[in-house]
GUMAR-92641 format. One line per 4 residues: number of its first residue (from 1); their letters; for each residue x, y, z of N, C-alpha, C, CB. Coordinates in steps of 0.02 Angstrom, whole numbers, plus 50000, padded with zeros to 5 digits. Glycine has a CB too. Layout:
<recs>
NUM = A = X Y Z X Y Z X Y Z X Y Z; ...
</recs>
This chain:
<recs>
1 = XXXX = 47918 50681 47654 47835 50660 47662 47805 50656 47712 47816 50605 47642; 47745 50695 47748 47728 50704 47825 47692 50637 47821 47680 50778 47853; 47667 50626 47889 47672 50562 47914 47591 50581 47893 47707 50537 48000; 47560 50622 47892 47486 50637 47888 47474 50591 47804 47466 50743 47889
5 = XXXX = 47518 50601 47770 47507 50574 47705 47515 50491 47692 47554 50611 47663; 47521 50453 47734 47567 50392 47735 47482 50344 47737 47640 50385 47822; 47479 50283 47706 47436 50230 47704 47427 50235 47800 47475 50148 47659; 47360 50211 47801 47382 50210 47887 47343 50129 47869 47334 50288 47966
9 = XXXX = 47345 50074 47934 47301 50007 47919 47295 50033 48000 47338 49913 47885; 47221 50012 48007 47182 49970 48080 47221 49902 48108 47096 49937 48057; 47250 49899 48160 47257 49833 48172 47197 49796 48236 47338 49831 48194; 47177 49750 48239 47127 49743 48291 47145 49674 48348 47051 49733 48247
13 = XXXX = 47146 49688 48401 47181 49650 48464 47121 49624 48481 47222 49693 48528; 47117 49543 48492 47078 49526 48549 47119 49471 48573 47003 49508 48535; 47107 49508 48655 47153 49465 48708 47109 49422 48721 47183 49499 48776; 47157 49334 48727 47080 49291 48742 47127 49250 48797 47030 49232 48661
17 = XXXX = 47163 49247 48833 47197 49241 48909 47267 49269 48940 47204 49173 48920; 47256 49248 48988 47307 49302 49042 47321 49271 49071 47289 49359 49085; 47358 49266 49101 47411 49238 49162 47454 49282 49206 47464 49194 49131; 47433 49307 49252 47501 49368 49307 47528 49301 49325 47469 49435 49401
21 = XXXX = 47502 49251 49348 47558 49209 49375 47630 49192 49345 47530 49152 49383; 47620 49189 49282 47663 49152 49220 47685 49227 49193 47610 49093 49154; 47650 49273 49186 47668 49330 49162 47644 49326 49088 47742 49341 49174; 47597 49309 49054 47568 49279 49005 47518 49324 48967 47540 49222 49030
25 = XXXX = 47533 49357 48910 47451 49369 48880 47447 49349 48809 47424 49452 48882; 47390 49292 48799 47388 49280 48740 47319 49287 48693 47411 49223 48743; 47337 49319 48638 47287 49328 48572 47282 49326 48518 47268 49362 48562; 47256 49348 48486 47228 49364 48404 47258 49442 48382 47125 49367 48401
29 = XXXX = 47299 49459 48343 47302 49530 48301 47267 49508 48226 47396 49563 48289; 47219 49551 48190 47207 49573 48135 47222 49621 48098 47171 49573 48134; 47249 49650 48021 47290 49682 48000 47283 49685 47948 47336 49673 48012; 47228 49721 47915 47241 49707 47822 47194 49639 47824 47348 49686 47785
33 = XXXX = 47240 49588 47745 47224 49537 47765 47261 49485 47797 47203 49521 47726; 47275 49516 47842 47317 49466 47879 47293 49434 47960 47387 49505 47887; 47313 49374 47996 47297 49346 48044 47350 49329 48096 47267 49300 48024; 47345 49355 48147 47411 49340 48177 47382 49298 48258 47463 49426 48188
37 = XXXX = 47413 49240 48289 47408 49211 48353 47475 49247 48374 47403 49124 48357; 47458 49291 48464 47551 49304 48491 47522 49277 48557 47600 49407 48495; 47598 49277 48585 47592 49268 48652 47650 49320 48661 47597 49189 48683; 47635 49353 48733 47647 49427 48740 47696 49395 48822 47553 49493 48747
41 = XXXX = 47744 49378 48839 47786 49389 48910 47817 49441 48919 47835 49346 48925; 47746 49465 48940 47749 49543 48962 47794 49556 49026 47672 49571 48981; 47837 49490 49067 47890 49515 49101 47962 49496 49085 47877 49499 49162; 47967 49447 49050 48021 49460 48989 48009 49504 48934 48035 49399 48954
45 = XXXX = 47975 49533 48920 47961 49585 48862 47977 49531 48805 48016 49664 48862; 47934 49449 48809 47945 49435 48743 47889 49449 48712 47966 49372 48730; 47889 49444 48637 47829 49426 48571 47842 49384 48543 47815 49470 48517; 47811 49328 48547 47801 49273 48499 47728 49278 48438 47794 49206 48551
49 = XXXX = 47777 49293 48373 47691 49309 48347 47687 49243 48278 47677 49422 48302; 47626 49224 48256 47632 49173 48227 47582 49172 48187 47639 49124 48262; 47545 49137 48127 47597 49111 48078 47685 49157 48057 47546 49109 48009; 47728 49142 48037 47775 49195 48008 47747 49225 47957 47837 49171 47985
53 = XXXX = 47707 49215 47895 47682 49264 47845 47667 49313 47862 47638 49252 47811; 47691 49362 47851 47667 49443 47876 47691 49463 47937 47588 49454 47886; 47725 49412 47967 47749 49439 48043 47790 49493 48032 47791 49385 48090; 47832 49518 47999 47888 49589 48006 47836 49631 48013 47946 49616 47935
57 = XXXX = 47784 49634 47973 47734 49702 47958 47697 49713 48024 47672 49690 47892; 47713 49664 48080 47642 49674 48151 47689 49678 48208 47574 49591 48168; 47742 49648 48189 47776 49600 48276 47805 49665 48303 47860 49518 48268; 47854 49726 48270 47870 49801 48304 47813 49838 48321 47910 49850 48259
61 = XXXX = 47732 49864 48318 47706 49855 48306 47666 49860 48376 47720 49821 48268; 47627 49793 48362 47588 49749 48406 47656 49761 48461 47563 49657 48373; 47717 49785 48459 47764 49755 48543 47760 49791 48567 47837 49735 48559; 47743 49872 48515 47716 49949 48561 47674 49956 48590 47702 50004 48535
65 = XXXX = 47623 49920 48556 47538 49927 48586 47549 49897 48653 47467 49876 48537; 47580 49820 48660 47566 49795 48725 47630 49809 48763 47545 49719 48725; 47682 49852 48755 47719 49870 48789 47663 49939 48818 47792 49877 48752; 47635 49950 48803 47602 50054 48827 47536 50019 48841 47593 50145 48738
69 = XXXX = 47507 49968 48843 47448 49955 48867 47437 49881 48904 47404 49966 48811; 47480 49832 48916 47482 49773 48929 47435 49776 49001 47557 49746 48929; 47461 49805 49029 47423 49805 49117 47345 49832 49108 47472 49875 49184; 47350 49869 49060 47258 49887 49051 47206 49830 49022 47245 49954 48989
73 = XXXX = 47257 49762 48969 47204 49736 48927 47198 49674 48961 47218 49732 48847; 47137 49659 48940 47105 49600 48979 47088 49539 48943 47044 49620 49009; 47078 49468 48953 47046 49441 48934 46992 49440 48890 47043 49431 48963; 46947 49414 48822 46880 49453 48804 46884 49541 48789 46829 49440 48870
77 = XXXX = 46923 49545 48785 46923 49637 48758 46942 49630 48710 46965 49699 48790; 46928 49699 48658 46940 49696 48574 46963 49765 48578 46868 49679 48513; 47034 49769 48563 47060 49840 48539 47096 49853 48487 47095 49868 48580; 47130 49930 48486 47142 49911 48410 47189 49982 48394 47056 49901 48355
81 = XXXX = 47222 49965 48368 47285 50032 48355 47300 50045 48284 47365 50014 48389; 47345 50089 48266 47334 50098 48200 47403 50113 48178 47282 50151 48184; 47434 50077 48121 47495 50077 48114 47487 50117 48034 47530 49997 48125; 47555 50162 48044 47552 50197 47975 47605 50171 47924 47563 50274 47983
85 = XXX = 47557 50131 47883 47592 50103 47833 47535 50055 47793 47656 50063 47865; 47535 50010 47760 47493 49995 47704 47516 49913 47741 47516 50027 47607; 47440 49877 47771 47451 49788 47754 47438 49766 47722 47436 49742 47779
</recs>
């Protein structure tokens, strides 16, 4: 099956706070019917996502997005990325 036939879901990310001193980025991500709060500890490459319901669906794609974009993300900013699959 080719990837262009897989369902796609858009995940919307809102950065709410950032502390360069503590190496921390806080925000919210919404995909499908789910909304999660996240804490990205970018110096340790550690991602915490709450609540646990549906977390397995977003943790890996959100982590990849944050690793690629973390120095470009700013508090108050709205961002998005596409997930291959249906959430």
